[in-house]
C-alpha positions as CSV (number, residue, x, y, z in Angstrom):
1,X,-5.1,14.2,9.8
2,X,-1.8,14.8,11.2
3,X,1.4,13.1,10.9
4,X,0.9,11.3,15.2
5,X,-2.3,10.1,14.3
6,X,-2.1,8.7,10.2
7,X,0.8,7.2,11.9
8,X,-1.7,5.9,14.4
9,X,-3.8,4.9,11.6
10,X,-1.8,2.3,10.0
11,X,0.0,1.2,13.2
12,X,-3.8,-0.1,14.4
13,X,-3.4,-1.8,10.4
14,X,0.1,-3.5,11.7
15,X,1.0,-1.5,8.0
16,X,5.0,-0.4,7.5
17,X,5.4,2.9,6.9
18,X,9.0,3.7,8.0
19,X,10.5,6.9,5.8
20,X,7.5,7.2,4.2
21,X,6.8,11.5,3.3
22,X,3.2,13.2,5.0
23,X,2.0,13.7,2.1
24,X,2.1,10.3,0.4
25,X,0.8,8.6,4.1
26,X,-1.9,11.0,3.8
27,X,-2.5,9.7,-0.1
28,X,-2.3,6.0,1.0
29,X,-5.1,6.2,4.0
30,X,-7.4,7.5,1.8
31,X,-6.3,4.6,-1.0
32,X,-6.7,1.9,2.3
33,X,-9.8,3.4,3.5
34,X,-11.4,2.9,0.4
35,X,-10.7,-0.6,-0.7
36,X,-11.3,-1.4,3.4
37,X,-14.7,-0.5,1.9
38,X,-14.8,-3.1,-0.7
39,X,-13.5,-0.5,-3.7
40,X,-11.6,-2.6,-6.1
41,X,-7.8,-2.9,-6.1
42,X,-7.5,-1.7,-9.9
43,X,-10.0,1.9,-9.1
44,X,-6.6,2.6,-8.6
45,X,-4.6,1.6,-11.3
46,X,-3.0,-1.3,-8.6
47,X,-2.1,-4.7,-10.4
48,X,-1.6,-8.6,-9.4
49,X,2.7,-9.2,-9.6
50,X,3.8,-12.0,-11.7
51,X,5.9,-14.3,-9.5
52,X,2.8,-13.7,-6.7
53,X,-0.1,-13.7,-7.7
54,X,-1.8,-13.2,-3.9
55,X,0.2,-9.5,-4.2
56,X,-1.0,-6.3,-5.5
57,X,0.8,-3.5,-6.3
58,X,-1.3,0.1,-6.1
59,X,0.7,3.6,-7.3
60,X,1.0,5.7,-5.0
61,X,2.2,8.7,-7.6
62,X,5.6,8.0,-9.8
63,X,8.0,7.3,-7.0
64,X,5.6,5.5,-4.3
65,X,3.9,2.0,-4.0
66,X,1.7,0.1,-1.4
67,X,2.0,-3.6,-1.2
68,X,-1.8,-5.4,-0.5
69,X,-1.7,-8.7,-0.4
70,X,-5.2,-10.8,-1.3
71,X,-6.2,-12.9,1.0
72,X,-10.2,-14.7,-0.2
73,X,-10.8,-11.5,-2.0
74,X,-10.5,-9.0,0.9
75,X,-7.1,-6.2,0.4
76,X,-5.0,-6.7,3.6
77,X,-2.2,-3.3,3.1
78,X,1.1,-5.0,4.4
79,X,3.6,-2.2,2.9
80,X,3.7,1.5,2.1
81,X,7.7,1.7,0.3
82,X,9.2,3.9,-2.4
83,X,9.2,3.4,-5.9
84,X,13.5,2.3,-5.2
85,X,13.1,-0.3,-2.3
86,X,9.5,-1.5,-4.5
87,X,11.5,-3.2,-7.3
88,X,14.7,-4.0,-4.7
89,X,11.7,-6.0,-2.7
90,X,11.1,-7.7,-5.9
91,X,14.6,-8.6,-7.4
92,X,14.9,-10.4,-3.7
93,X,11.3,-12.7,-4.3
């Protein structure tokens, strides 16, 4: 899938993908599709955050994360971000 189609996939779902490389978008695309089909976030080594148990972090390798919210048992992916941005965001919240 090319970058334009990937960006359109994430835009339709209102998922923030600013500054995300193509290879990470491709991995994230596969994870998001599987989550949408009901696969548990634990399959992807996802974990609930300590401060906000409704927020889920799913690693996309060492340097990238998916941030999702558990809304009535449904995973809604909100953002794909670097680990550095993820750490900064958690320090603020």
